[in-house]
Steps between C-alpha positions, in 0.01 A plus 500: 500500500644158571517353848881496486504877435244556781714292737800720415297816572380343829860432600628845401217676680541291815876560499432874479249479788750314718773748411281791608407321820871453576548877501211580737574556868300330772339834592398569143357151458204560731467878468174635352440835334161518673239273658338428159827393337687173496853466630769346279473172692124501437559546126728195505244312707237585238732371224562157649136462602395586144744247351370226732139586404591495130645149537169383647302673223720354225459151647123548501509622140703196398223274630275627222466257214371735230713732292423867562390733227598826664721772364836597643468797733740792474672496841743789460251727683633333817814712460304826510530617862278800431215251473411392855415132544345364819639167616235240581472445876653153471819653354530790744785494752453487874623768741755257639862621477709262296880483502728483197581126530135400525414702189782336304392152613137559413592642158716196430228264622225656286731490194587136567127415496456678167811343349396149611158551344637627169764223480236234574311578180539231237380747235557865600283615207202402716554835677399672175189283465350512847374791703393593852303800622712767668325694780593836342581432133229235439557226240871447440697228325732320742805621308379855571484417871866402485598803290309740723709387798819667375306806380338520844842481664635770263208722604589454864872553431401849384295544817784383726748729322258793551480410870879488531526840328257633759743401778773725357 
């Protein structure tokens, strides 16, 4: 999958996320199903935190000078919500209530950082030749880090839609 195609998927997924957010009331935003669950605002908080962490990881991976000899990982499992994944502590949201405008700003800011990084690459194919170790998925090519971002967001779109259905 080419970077241009991944960028399109990132845009489409982010547009969908923002569209869903637009339809959520202030009460729904910070409502939790139970004490062990995240609120919708916490899911969004997790998404922009993850994107910011991914930018840092990709930058670190780009500092490597050697080409990687690792296989592409199938990432579609990220879309399977029946398979529970535990977010690393660094990517978990806080209990702080966040308002709509702050979520939108932070989502835009994290995407700007990613876009700046990707546009700064003289040779984008380096993303397919370098890797960095993911805390959950282990060795991943940098291009897979970028691709997994939109798959991760699609996973959480399903979660948010399930939460909204629960409000009805």
